[in-house]
C-alpha positions in Angstrom: 63.0 -41.0 9.7 63.5 -43.3 12.7 65.9 -43.1 15.6 69.1 -45.0 14.8 68.8 -44.6 11.0 72.1 -44.2 9.3 72.3 -41.2 6.9 74.4 -42.0 3.8 72.9 -40.5 0.6 72.3 -36.9 -0.2 68.6 -37.6 -0.3 68.7 -38.8 3.4 70.7 -35.8 4.5 68.3 -33.5 2.7 65.3 -35.2 4.3 66.8 -35.0 7.8 67.6 -31.3 7.2 64.1 -30.5 5.9 62.3 -32.3 8.7 64.5 -31.0 11.5 65.9 -34.4 12.7 68.6 -34.4 15.3 71.7 -36.0 13.9 75.0 -37.0 15.5 78.4 -37.6 13.9 80.3 -40.6 15.2 83.2 -43.0 14.6 82.6 -46.5 16.1 81.2 -45.9 19.6 82.6 -42.4 19.9 80.5 -39.4 19.3 82.6 -36.9 17.3 79.9 -34.2 17.4 76.9 -34.2 19.7 73.3 -34.3 18.3 72.2 -31.2 16.4 70.4 -30.0 13.3 71.9 -30.4 9.8 72.5 -26.8 8.6 74.3 -27.8 5.3 76.0 -30.6 3.5 78.1 -31.3 0.4 80.0 -34.3 -1.0 82.9 -33.5 1.5 81.2 -32.4 4.7 78.0 -32.3 6.8 77.4 -29.2 8.9 75.7 -29.8 12.2 74.7 -26.6 13.9 77.0 -24.9 11.5 80.0 -27.0 12.6 81.5 -28.8 9.6 82.3 -32.5 10.0 84.1 -34.5 7.3 81.7 -36.8 5.6 84.2 -39.6 4.6 85.7 -39.9 8.1 82.5 -40.1 10.1 79.1 -41.8 10.2 75.9 -40.0 10.8 72.8 -41.2 12.7 69.4 -39.8 13.5 68.9 -39.6 17.3 66.0 -39.1 19.5 66.1 -35.7 21.3 65.7 -37.5 24.7 68.8 -39.6 24.0 71.9 -38.7 26.0 75.5 -39.0 24.6 
């Protein structure tokens, strides 16, 4: 997975979880939840570091660990 890649499908979330990719939740230019590891997901939410974030209200992106938000 590459930095900046959008995660949309279950397969993409599963790959990011398995490979330990840092992912952030955001809306537009605003980071809703800072970069962390995906610890779970369903059709309704994505858990980043065990914090549930609504999947339909947010976008999810792979980030580089050296990126600052």
